[in-house]
MOPAC internal coordinates of N, CA, C and O (Angstrom, degrees):
PM7 1SCF
backbone

  N    0.0000 0     0.00 0     0.00 0    0    0    0
  C    1.4387 1     0.00 0     0.00 0    1    0    0
  C    1.5218 1   107.91 1     0.00 0    2    1    0
  O    1.2310 1   122.32 1   -38.06 1    3    2    1
  N    1.3117 1   113.17 1   141.94 1    3    2    1
  C    1.4549 1   121.10 1   175.43 1    5    3    2
  C    1.5110 1   106.66 1  -109.33 1    6    5    3
  O    1.2310 1   121.27 1   -55.48 1    7    6    5
  N    1.3468 1   115.18 1   124.52 1    7    6    5
  C    1.4593 1   120.69 1   177.66 1    9    7    6
  C    1.5228 1   107.25 1  -103.27 1   10    9    7
  O    1.2310 1   121.39 1   -66.28 1   11   10    9
  N    1.3241 1   114.95 1   113.72 1   11   10    9
  C    1.4574 1   121.55 1  -177.18 1   13   11   10
  C    1.5104 1   109.74 1  -104.38 1   14   13   11
  O    1.2310 1   120.98 1   -68.96 1   15   14   13
  N    1.3381 1   115.73 1   111.04 1   15   14   13
  C    1.4742 1   120.81 1  -177.84 1   17   15   14
  C    1.5130 1   112.29 1  -114.68 1   18   17   15
  O    1.2310 1   119.77 1   157.39 1   19   18   17
  N    1.2894 1   118.05 1   -22.61 1   19   18   17
  C    1.4839 1   122.43 1  -171.07 1   21   19   18
  C    1.5414 1   111.37 1   -73.62 1   22   21   19
  O    1.2310 1   121.89 1   -42.84 1   23   22   21
  N    1.3396 1   113.99 1   137.16 1   23   22   21
  C    1.4666 1   120.72 1   175.58 1   25   23   22
  C    1.5317 1   109.72 1   -89.44 1   26   25   23
  O    1.2310 1   120.36 1  -177.11 1   27   26   25
  N    1.3208 1   116.93 1     2.89 1   27   26   25
  C    1.4641 1   120.49 1  -179.43 1   29   27   26
  C    1.5252 1   110.09 1   -75.86 1   30   29   27
  O    1.2310 1   120.93 1   -61.31 1   31   30   29
  N    1.3067 1   115.83 1   118.69 1   31   30   29
  C    1.4583 1   122.18 1  -176.94 1   33   31   30
  C    1.5239 1   112.01 1   -61.60 1   34   33   31
  O    1.2310 1   119.83 1   139.25 1   35   34   33
  N    1.3059 1   117.93 1   -40.75 1   35   34   33
  C    1.4631 1   121.10 1   178.16 1   37   35   34
  C    1.5230 1   112.26 1   -63.33 1   38   37   35
  O    1.2310 1   120.63 1   140.06 1   39   38   37
  N    1.3018 1   116.41 1   -39.94 1   39   38   37
  C    1.4698 1   120.60 1   176.71 1   41   39   38
  C    1.5318 1   108.27 1   -62.55 1   42   41   39
  O    1.2310 1   121.14 1   135.04 1   43   42   41
  N    1.3206 1   115.43 1   -44.96 1   43   42   41
  C    1.4905 1   118.91 1  -179.62 1   45   43   42
  C    1.5284 1   111.43 1   -58.74 1   46   45   43
  O    1.2310 1   120.51 1   124.35 1   47   46   45
  N    1.3513 1   116.63 1   -55.65 1   47   46   45
  C    1.4458 1   120.18 1  -171.05 1   49   47   46
  C    1.5383 1   113.55 1   -78.06 1   50   49   47
  O    1.2310 1   120.35 1   146.21 1   51   50   49
  N    1.2986 1   116.94 1   -33.79 1   51   50   49
  C    1.4778 1   119.49 1  -170.88 1   53   51   50
  C    1.5216 1   115.03 1  -104.98 1   54   53   51
  O    1.2310 1   121.02 1   178.46 1   55   54   53
  N    1.3604 1   115.65 1    -1.54 1   55   54   53
  C    1.4504 1   117.10 1   177.76 1   57   55   54
  C    1.5443 1   109.11 1  -136.64 1   58   57   55
  O    1.2310 1   120.20 1   111.35 1   59   58   57
  N    1.3176 1   117.23 1   -68.65 1   59   58   57
  C    1.4672 1   121.60 1  -171.66 1   61   59   58
  C    1.5277 1   114.04 1   -58.28 1   62   61   59
  O    1.2310 1   120.43 1   122.71 1   63   62   61
  N    1.3433 1   116.79 1   -57.29 1   63   62   61
  C    1.4356 1   119.84 1  -174.56 1   65   63   62
  C    1.5368 1   110.33 1   -73.87 1   66   65   63
  O    1.2310 1   120.44 1   147.50 1   67   66   65
  N    1.3286 1   116.77 1   -32.50 1   67   66   65
  C    1.4531 1   119.63 1   177.53 1   69   67   66
  C    1.5355 1   110.42 1   -64.44 1   70   69   67
  O    1.2310 1   120.33 1   134.62 1   71   70   69
  N    1.3376 1   116.98 1   -45.38 1   71   70   69
  C    1.4711 1   119.66 1   179.57 1   73   71   70
  C    1.5320 1   109.90 1   -64.98 1   74   73   71
  O    1.2310 1   120.57 1   135.24 1   75   74   73
  N    1.3213 1   116.51 1   -44.76 1   75   74   73
  C    1.4719 1   120.69 1  -179.32 1   77   75   74
  C    1.5194 1   111.42 1   -56.74 1   78   77   75
  O    1.2310 1   120.77 1   135.19 1   79   78   77
  N    1.3267 1   116.13 1   -44.81 1   79   78   77
  C    1.4564 1   120.93 1   177.85 1   81   79   78
  C    1.5183 1   111.38 1   -62.50 1   82   81   79
  O    1.2310 1   120.05 1   134.91 1   83   82   81
  N    1.3292 1   117.52 1   -45.09 1   83   82   81
  C    1.4474 1   120.19 1   179.55 1   85   83   82
  C    1.5278 1   111.79 1   -65.13 1   86   85   83
  O    1.2310 1   120.09 1   138.07 1   87   86   85
  N    1.2913 1   117.43 1   -41.93 1   87   86   85
  C    1.4896 1   120.91 1  -179.93 1   89   87   86
  C    1.5024 1   110.57 1   -58.80 1   90   89   87
  O    1.2310 1   120.51 1   140.13 1   91   90   89
  N    1.3138 1   116.63 1   -39.87 1   91   90   89
  C    1.4526 1   120.46 1   178.74 1   93   91   90
  C    1.5364 1   111.91 1   -74.00 1   94   93   91
  O    1.2310 1   120.64 1   131.04 1   95   94   93
  N    1.3063 1   116.38 1   -48.96 1   95   94   93
  C    1.4736 1   121.76 1  -178.10 1   97   95   94
  C    1.5103 1   112.17 1   -59.62 1   98   97   95
  O    1.2310 1   120.52 1   136.94 1   99   98   97
  N    1.3171 1   116.61 1   -43.06 1   99   98   97
  C    1.4673 1   122.39 1  -176.32 1  101   99   98
  C    1.5406 1   113.08 1   -85.58 1  102  101   99
  O    1.2310 1   121.29 1   179.03 1  103  102  101
  N    1.3639 1   115.14 1    -0.97 1  103  102  101
  C    1.4674 1   121.58 1   177.85 1  105  103  102
  C    1.5376 1   111.50 1    58.33 1  106  105  103
  O    1.2310 1   121.11 1  -139.38 1  107  106  105
  N    1.3425 1   115.48 1    40.62 1  107  106  105
  C    1.4729 1   120.45 1   176.96 1  109  107  106
  C    1.5054 1   110.92 1   -66.24 1  110  109  107
  O    1.2310 1   120.75 1   156.67 1  111  110  109
  N    1.3416 1   116.17 1   -23.33 1  111  110  109
  C    1.4863 1   123.02 1   179.73 1  113  111  110
  C    1.4979 1   108.05 1  -136.29 1  114  113  111
  O    1.2310 1   120.00 1   -22.65 1  115  114  113
  N    1.3118 1   117.60 1   157.35 1  115  114  113
  C    1.4607 1   121.76 1   178.30 1  117  115  114
  C    1.5382 1   111.65 1   -63.10 1  118  117  115
  O    1.2310 1   120.66 1   142.65 1  119  118  117
  N    1.3092 1   116.34 1   -37.35 1  119  118  117
  C    1.4420 1   121.90 1   175.90 1  121  119  118
  C    1.4978 1   109.97 1  -146.67 1  122  121  119
  O    1.2310 1   120.73 1   -28.62 1  123  122  121
  N    1.3163 1   116.21 1   151.38 1  123  122  121
  C    1.4463 1   121.01 1  -178.40 1  125  123  122
  C    1.5371 1   107.83 1  -125.95 1  126  125  123
  O    1.2310 1   121.69 1   -51.74 1  127  126  125
  N    1.3330 1   114.38 1   128.26 1  127  126  125
  C    1.4698 1   121.70 1   177.37 1  129  127  126
  C    1.5191 1   107.26 1  -116.78 1  130  129  127
  O    1.2310 1   120.00 1   -41.26 1  131  130  129
  N    1.3111 1   117.60 1   138.74 1  131  130  129
  C    1.4587 1   124.28 1   171.98 1  133  131  130
  C    1.5343 1   106.76 1  -113.20 1  134  133  131
  O    1.2310 1   121.37 1   -58.57 1  135  134  133
  N    1.3159 1   114.98 1   121.43 1  135  134  133
  C    1.4781 1   120.34 1   178.61 1  137  135  134
  C    1.5419 1   108.30 1  -107.05 1  138  137  135
  O    1.2310 1   120.79 1   -60.60 1  139  138  137
  N    1.2956 1   116.10 1   119.40 1  139  138  137
  C    1.4567 1   122.52 1   178.61 1  141  139  138
  C    1.5282 1   106.28 1   -91.32 1  142  141  139
  O    1.2310 1   120.91 1   -60.83 1  143  142  141
  N    1.3275 1   115.87 1   119.17 1  143  142  141
  C    1.4512 1   120.59 1  -170.52 1  145  143  142
  C    1.5191 1   108.46 1  -138.46 1  146  145  143
  O    1.2310 1   120.57 1   -54.54 1  147  146  145
  N    1.3307 1   116.51 1   125.46 1  147  146  145
  C    1.4826 1   119.67 1   173.64 1  149  147  146
  C    1.5039 1   112.57 1    77.50 1  150  149  147
  O    1.2310 1   120.14 1    40.70 1  151  150  149
  N    1.3469 1   117.34 1  -139.30 1  151  150  149
  C    1.4466 1   122.85 1  -172.17 1  153  151  150
  C    1.5257 1   115.51 1   -60.50 1  154  153  151
  O    1.2310 1   119.36 1   157.55 1  155  154  153
  N    1.3195 1   118.83 1   -22.45 1  155  154  153
  C    1.4448 1   120.79 1   177.25 1  157  155  154
  C    1.5213 1   111.77 1   -61.49 1  158  157  155
  O    1.2310 1   119.96 1   150.92 1  159  158  157
  N    1.3334 1   117.68 1   -29.08 1  159  158  157
  C    1.4416 1   121.84 1   179.58 1  161  159  158
  C    1.5171 1   111.35 1   -63.80 1  162  161  159
  O    1.2310 1   120.64 1   139.47 1  163  162  161
  N    1.3278 1   116.38 1   -40.53 1  163  162  161
  C    1.4410 1   121.38 1   179.37 1  165  163  162
  C    1.5430 1   110.43 1   -65.19 1  166  165  163
  O    1.2310 1   120.36 1   133.89 1  167  166  165
  N    1.3319 1   116.92 1   -46.11 1  167  166  165
  C    1.4448 1   120.30 1   178.63 1  169  167  166
  C    1.5162 1   110.82 1   -57.86 1  170  169  167
  O    1.2310 1   120.54 1   133.11 1  171  170  169
  N    1.3169 1   116.57 1   -46.89 1  171  170  169
  C    1.4653 1   122.03 1  -178.54 1  173  171  170
  C    1.5257 1   111.00 1   -61.30 1  174  173  171
  O    1.2310 1   119.54 1   147.19 1  175  174  173
  N    1.3014 1   118.49 1   -32.81 1  175  174  173
  C    1.4581 1   121.87 1  -174.45 1  177  175  174
  C    1.5262 1   113.56 1   -65.12 1  178  177  175
  O    1.2310 1   119.71 1   156.30 1  179  178  177
  N    1.3321 1   118.16 1   -23.70 1  179  178  177
  C    1.4543 1   119.34 1  -176.24 1  181  179  178
  C    1.5435 1   114.81 1  -125.70 1  182  181  179
  O    1.2310 1   119.35 1   165.79 1  183  182  181
  N    1.2969 1   118.84 1   -14.21 1  183  182  181
  C    1.4698 1   121.19 1  -174.97 1  185  183  182
  C    1.5483 1   109.63 1   -90.47 1  186  185  183
  O    1.2310 1   120.74 1   -69.89 1  187  186  185
  N    1.3047 1   116.20 1   110.11 1  187  186  185
  C    1.4689 1   122.20 1  -175.32 1  189  187  186
  C    1.5291 1   112.67 1   -65.30 1  190  189  187
  O    1.2310 1   119.89 1   143.86 1  191  190  189
  N    1.3296 1   117.82 1   -36.14 1  191  190  189
  C    1.4602 1   119.37 1   178.95 1  193  191  190
  C    1.5248 1   111.18 1   -69.39 1  194  193  191
  O    1.2310 1   120.62 1   139.93 1  195  194  193
  N    1.3316 1   116.42 1   -40.07 1  195  194  193
  C    1.4599 1   118.86 1   176.65 1  197  195  194
  C    1.5187 1   110.45 1   -65.71 1  198  197  195
  O    1.2310 1   120.53 1   140.30 1  199  198  197
  N    1.3382 1   116.58 1   -39.70 1  199  198  197
  C    1.4602 1   120.48 1   175.72 1  201  199  198
  C    1.5160 1   112.26 1   -58.54 1  202  201  199
  O    1.2310 1   120.66 1   138.23 1  203  202  201
  N    1.3408 1   116.34 1   -41.77 1  203  202  201
  C    1.4608 1   120.25 1   179.06 1  205  203  202
  C    1.5309 1   110.04 1   -63.95 1  206  205  203
  O    1.2310 1   119.45 1   141.45 1  207  206  205
  N    1.3044 1   118.65 1   -38.55 1  207  206  205
  C    1.4609 1   121.87 1   178.81 1  209  207  206
  C    1.5402 1   110.13 1   -65.03 1  210  209  207
  O    1.2310 1   120.63 1   140.15 1  211  210  209
  N    1.3195 1   116.39 1   -39.85 1  211  210  209
  C    1.4974 1   120.81 1   179.06 1  213  211  210
  C    1.5186 1   108.28 1   -65.57 1  214  213  211
  O    1.2310 1   119.53 1   135.84 1  215  214  213
  N    1.2942 1   118.50 1   -44.16 1  215  214  213
  C    1.4890 1   122.11 1   179.25 1  217  215  214
  C    1.5465 1   109.71 1   -59.60 1  218  217  215
  O    1.2310 1   120.23 1   138.21 1  219  218  217
  N    1.3313 1   117.17 1   -41.79 1  219  218  217
  C    1.4518 1   121.93 1   175.99 1  221  219  218
  C    1.5195 1   111.53 1   -60.16 1  222  221  219
  O    1.2310 1   120.75 1   134.75 1  223  222  221
  N    1.3277 1   116.16 1   -45.25 1  223  222  221
  C    1.4672 1   120.21 1   178.52 1  225  223  222
  C    1.5327 1   110.28 1   -59.53 1  226  225  223
  O    1.2310 1   120.72 1   132.90 1  227  226  225
  N    1.3349 1   116.23 1   -47.10 1  227  226  225
  C    1.4570 1   121.03 1   178.57 1  229  227  226
  C    1.5248 1   111.86 1   -58.56 1  230  229  227
  O    1.2310 1   121.19 1   137.64 1  231  230  229
  N    1.3230 1   115.32 1   -42.36 1  231  230  229
  C    1.4674 1   119.41 1  -178.02 1  233  231  230
  C    1.5282 1   113.28 1   -67.63 1  234  233  231
  O    1.2310 1   120.75 1   158.95 1  235  234  233
  N    1.3363 1   116.16 1   -21.05 1  235  234  233
  C    1.4741 1   119.73 1   179.69 1  237  235  234
  C    1.5290 1   111.92 1  -100.07 1  238  237  235
  O    1.2310 1   119.96 1  -172.82 1  239  238  237
  N    1.3317 1   117.68 1     7.18 1  239  238  237
  C    1.4449 1   119.86 1   172.28 1  241  239  238
  C    1.5297 1   117.48 1   103.38 1  242  241  239
  O    1.2310 1   120.01 1  -178.81 1  243  242  241
  N    1.3131 1   117.58 1     1.19 1  243  242  241
  C    1.4681 1   119.62 1   175.20 1  245  243  242
  C    1.4970 1   108.76 1   -72.04 1  246  245  243
  O    1.2310 1   120.50 1   -48.04 1  247  246  245
  N    1.3339 1   116.64 1   131.96 1  247  246  245
  C    1.4661 1   122.24 1   175.80 1  249  247  246
  C    1.5059 1   106.64 1   -81.43 1  250  249  247
  O    1.2310 1   120.60 1   -59.74 1  251  250  249
  N    1.3415 1   116.46 1   120.26 1  251  250  249
  C    1.4598 1   120.90 1  -179.69 1  253  251  250
  C    1.4856 1   109.61 1  -111.50 1  254  253  251
  O    1.2310 1   121.32 1   -57.14 1  255  254  253
  N    1.3473 1   115.09 1   122.86 1  255  254  253
  C    1.4600 1   122.97 1  -178.04 1  257  255  254
  C    1.5181 1   109.85 1  -127.52 1  258  257  255
  O    1.2310 1   120.47 1   -24.33 1  259  258  257
  N    1.3151 1   116.70 1   155.67 1  259  258  257
  C    1.4498 1   121.24 1   176.96 1  261  259  258
  C    1.5191 1   110.04 1  -139.01 1  262  261  259
  O    1.2310 1   121.29 1   -34.16 1  263  262  261
  N    1.3185 1   115.13 1   145.84 1  263  262  261
  C    1.4637 1   122.54 1   177.94 1  265  263  262
  C    1.5100 1   109.45 1   -75.21 1  266  265  263
  O    1.2310 1   120.31 1   -60.33 1  267  266  265
  N    1.3390 1   117.02 1   119.67 1  267  266  265
  C    1.4766 1   120.54 1  -178.86 1  269  267  266
  C    1.5172 1   113.14 1   -68.15 1  270  269  267
  O    1.2310 1   119.94 1   149.54 1  271  270  269
  N    1.3106 1   117.71 1   -30.46 1  271  270  269
  C    1.4728 1   119.88 1   177.33 1  273  271  270
  C    1.5482 1   107.65 1   -61.85 1  274  273  271
  O    1.2310 1   120.74 1   135.55 1  275  274  273
  N    1.3245 1   116.19 1   -44.45 1  275  274  273
  C    1.4649 1   120.38 1   179.62 1  277  275  274
  C    1.5082 1   111.61 1   -65.79 1  278  277  275
  O    1.2310 1   120.53 1   132.80 1  279  278  277
  N    1.3463 1   116.59 1   -47.20 1  279  278  277
  C    1.4574 1   119.72 1  -177.38 1  281  279  278
  C    1.5378 1   111.00 1   -64.37 1  282  281  279
  O    1.2310 1   120.13 1   143.26 1  283  282  281
  N    1.3239 1   117.36 1   -36.74 1  283  282  281
  C    1.4627 1   121.52 1   175.09 1  285  283  282
  C    1.5398 1   111.09 1   -62.50 1  286  285  283
  O    1.2310 1   120.57 1   136.70 1  287  286  285
  N    1.3205 1   116.52 1   -43.30 1  287  286  285
  C    1.4578 1   119.68 1  -177.69 1  289  287  286
  C    1.5431 1   110.93 1   -63.39 1  290  289  287
  O    1.2310 1   121.16 1   145.60 1  291  290  289
  N    1.3317 1   115.39 1   -34.40 1  291  290  289
  C    1.4783 1   118.92 1   179.93 1  293  291  290
  C    1.5093 1   111.89 1   -92.38 1  294  293  291
  O    1.2310 1   119.69 1   177.93 1  295  294  293
  N    1.3273 1   118.20 1    -2.07 1  295  294  293
  C    1.4759 1   121.92 1   179.48 1  297  295  294
  C    1.5136 1   113.84 1    67.36 1  298  297  295
  O    1.2310 1   120.38 1  -146.19 1  299  298  297
  N    1.3599 1   116.88 1    33.81 1  299  298  297
  C    1.4388 1   120.90 1  -176.07 1  301  299  298
  C    1.5176 1   114.64 1  -123.19 1  302  301  299
  O    1.2310 1   120.55 1  -162.01 1  303  302  301
  N    1.3026 1   116.56 1    17.99 1  303  302  301
  C    1.4822 1   120.87 1  -177.09 1  305  303  302
  C    1.5026 1   111.25 1   -59.66 1  306  305  303
  O    1.2310 1   119.67 1   128.19 1  307  306  305
  N    1.3027 1   118.23 1   -51.81 1  307  306  305
  C    1.4730 1   121.21 1  -176.48 1  309  307  306
  C    1.5272 1   112.16 1   -65.38 1  310  309  307
  O    1.2310 1   119.08 1   135.18 1  311  310  309
  N    1.3590 1   119.36 1   -44.82 1  311  310  309
  C    1.4543 1   117.22 1   176.78 1  313  311  310
  C    1.5324 1   113.77 1   -59.05 1  314  313  311
  O    1.2310 1   119.55 1   143.96 1  315  314  313
  N    1.3163 1   118.47 1   -36.04 1  315  314  313
  C    1.4632 1   120.54 1   179.24 1  317  315  314
  C    1.5389 1   110.94 1   -72.19 1  318  317  315
  O    1.2310 1   120.52 1   143.08 1  319  318  317
  N    1.3253 1   116.61 1   -36.92 1  319  318  317
  C    1.4568 1   119.76 1   176.02 1  321  319  318
  C    1.5213 1   110.98 1   -62.57 1  322  321  319
  O    1.2310 1   120.94 1   141.23 1  323  322  321
  N    1.3602 1   115.80 1   -38.77 1  323  322  321
  C    1.4715 1   119.80 1   178.78 1  325  323  322
  C    1.5315 1   112.11 1   -65.53 1  326  325  323
  O    1.2310 1   121.04 1   158.82 1  327  326  325
  N    1.3165 1   115.62 1   -21.18 1  327  326  325
  C    1.4536 1   119.29 1   176.00 1  329  327  326
  C    1.5502 1   112.34 1   -83.62 1  330  329  327
  O    1.2310 1   121.02 1  -177.64 1  331  330  329
  N    1.3257 1   115.66 1     2.36 1  331  330  329
  C    1.4607 1   120.67 1   178.54 1  333  331  330
  C    1.4919 1   113.31 1    82.16 1  334  333  331
  O    1.2310 1   119.92 1  -160.46 1  335  334  333
  N    1.3000 1   117.75 1    19.54 1  335  334  333
  C    1.4614 1   123.13 1   179.94 1  337  335  334
  C    1.5260 1   109.06 1   -86.37 1  338  337  335
  O    1.2310 1   120.62 1   -41.58 1  339  338  337
  N    1.3165 1   116.42 1   138.42 1  339  338  337
  C    1.4545 1   123.55 1   177.68 1  341  339  338
  C    1.5382 1   107.99 1   -79.09 1  342  341  339
  O    1.2310 1   120.18 1   -85.84 1  343  342  341
  N    1.3219 1   117.27 1    94.16 1  343  342  341
  C    1.4493 1   123.34 1  -178.18 1  345  343  342
  C    1.5182 1   108.57 1   -92.23 1  346  345  343
  O    1.2310 1   120.94 1   -61.57 1  347  346  345
  N    1.3319 1   115.81 1   118.43 1  347  346  345
  C    1.4684 1   120.28 1  -175.73 1  349  347  346
  C    1.4976 1   110.85 1  -160.27 1  350  349  347
  O    1.2310 1   120.69 1    -8.31 1  351  350  349
  N    1.3215 1   116.29 1   171.69 1  351  350  349
  C    1.4513 1   120.72 1   174.14 1  353  351  350
  C    1.5275 1   107.73 1   -62.71 1  354  353  351
  O    1.2310 1   119.69 1   -55.38 1  355  354  353
  N    1.3315 1   118.19 1   124.62 1  355  354  353
  C    1.4490 1   121.40 1  -173.65 1  357  355  354
  C    1.5242 1   112.98 1  -109.01 1  358  357  355
  O    1.2310 1   119.77 1   168.35 1  359  358  357
  N    1.3463 1   118.04 1   -11.65 1  359  358  357
  C    1.4579 1   119.46 1  -176.72 1  361  359  358
  C    1.5243 1   113.31 1   -55.37 1  362  361  359
  O    1.2310 1   119.81 1   128.49 1  363  362  361
  N    1.3023 1   117.96 1   -51.51 1  363  362  361
  C    1.4589 1   121.09 1  -177.40 1  365  363  362
  C    1.5506 1   111.36 1   -69.51 1  366  365  363
  O    1.2310 1   119.12 1   132.01 1  367  366  365
  N    1.3571 1   119.29 1   -47.99 1  367  366  365
  C    1.4619 1   117.03 1   177.26 1  369  367  366
  C    1.5242 1   114.55 1   -57.35 1  370  369  367
  O    1.2310 1   120.58 1   139.73 1  371  370  369
  N    1.3332 1   116.50 1   -40.27 1  371  370  369
  C    1.4528 1   120.49 1   177.88 1  373  371  370
  C    1.5120 1   110.50 1   -64.56 1  374  373  371
  O    1.2310 1   120.17 1   136.70 1  375  374  373
  N    1.3190 1   117.28 1   -43.30 1  375  374  373
  C    1.4683 1   120.91 1  -179.27 1  377  375  374
  C    1.5289 1   110.51 1   -63.29 1  378  377  375
  O    1.2310 1   120.39 1   136.41 1  379  378  377
  N    1.3326 1   116.86 1   -43.59 1  379  378  377
  C    1.4710 1   120.35 1   179.64 1  381  379  378
  C    1.5372 1   110.26 1   -62.72 1  382  381  379
  O    1.2310 1   120.27 1   140.18 1  383  382  381
  N    1.3081 1   117.09 1   -39.82 1  383  382  381
  C    1.4694 1   119.18 1   178.95 1  385  383  382
  C    1.5362 1   110.72 1   -66.22 1  386  385  383
  O    1.2310 1   120.66 1   139.78 1  387  386  385
  N    1.3251 1   116.35 1   -40.22 1  387  386  385
  C    1.4581 1   120.08 1   178.34 1  389  387  386
  C    1.5071 1   112.23 1   -62.86 1  390  389  387
  O    1.2310 1   120.13 1   149.12 1  391  390  389
  N    1.3322 1   117.36 1   -30.88 1  391  390  389
  C    1.4556 1   121.06 1   179.94 1  393  391  390
  C    1.5268 1   112.60 1   -77.13 1  394  393  391
  O    1.2310 1   120.24 1   166.23 1  395  394  393
  N    1.3212 1   117.14 1   -13.77 1  395  394  393
  C    1.4662 1   119.49 1  -179.54 1  397  395  394
  C    1.5486 1   109.42 1  -107.89 1  398  397  395
  O    1.2310 1   120.62 1    25.86 1  399  398  397
  N    1.2778 1   116.42 1  -154.14 1  399  398  397
  C    1.4862 1   120.99 1  -172.49 1  401  399  398
  C    1.5229 1   113.50 1   -90.75 1  402  401  399
  O    1.2310 1   118.58 1  -164.44 1  403  402  401
  N    1.3251 1   120.31 1    15.56 1  403  402  401
  C    1.4558 1   122.04 1  -179.99 1  405  403  402
  C    1.5113 1   109.66 1   -66.18 1  406  405  403
  O    1.2310 1   120.86 1   -39.10 1  407  406  405
  N    1.3071 1   115.95 1   140.90 1  407  406  405
  C    1.4519 1   122.44 1   170.76 1  409  407  406
  C    1.5143 1   108.18 1   -92.63 1  410  409  407
  O    1.2310 1   121.07 1   -31.05 1  411  410  409
  N    1.3349 1   115.56 1   148.95 1  411  410  409
  C    1.4593 1   120.50 1  -173.43 1  413  411  410
  C    1.5213 1   109.67 1  -133.41 1  414  413  411
  O    1.2310 1   121.23 1   -42.40 1  415  414  413
  N    1.3169 1   115.26 1   137.60 1  415  414  413
  C    1.4468 1   121.85 1   175.33 1  417  415  414
  C    1.5277 1   106.48 1  -133.81 1  418  417  415
  O    1.2310 1   120.84 1   -48.37 1  419  418  417
  N    1.3494 1   116.01 1   131.63 1  419  418  417
  C    1.4585 1   120.27 1  -177.49 1  421  419  418
  C    1.5244 1   111.33 1  -114.14 1  422  421  419
  O    1.2310 1   121.60 1   -41.69 1  423  422  421
  N    1.3139 1   114.54 1   138.31 1  423  422  421
  C    1.4645 1   122.20 1   173.44 1  425  423  422
  C    1.5398 1   108.99 1  -129.38 1  426  425  423
  O    1.2310 1   120.10 1   180.00 1  427  426  425

C-alpha cells in the first residue's frame, strides 16, 4: 500500500503516483492500494492532471481509497467520491494491514 499524504504536486506526479503505477503495471506486488490521507485529498480535489493520473491508476486496477475524516476536514468528500474513490474511515483498515504482512510506502 502506498500512503499519500503530501500536498506537494511534484511529489504526487513525479514520485508517488508514478511509483504506484509502476508497482501495479510491473506486478511488483499481488495488489496495489493507494490511500489518500490528509493534505493530498485537497490537492486531488482541484488538480485536473493529478485527477487524470488517479483515473489512470483506477483503470489499471489500483485500489484507490481515501480517509473520510481527512476529506471532511478539507471539505472535499463529495468531489473525491465523484472521482470514483472509495472514501471511508481508514484508521481500522490501515491498522489491520499494518498488523499483517502488508508492505507500506509513504509519500
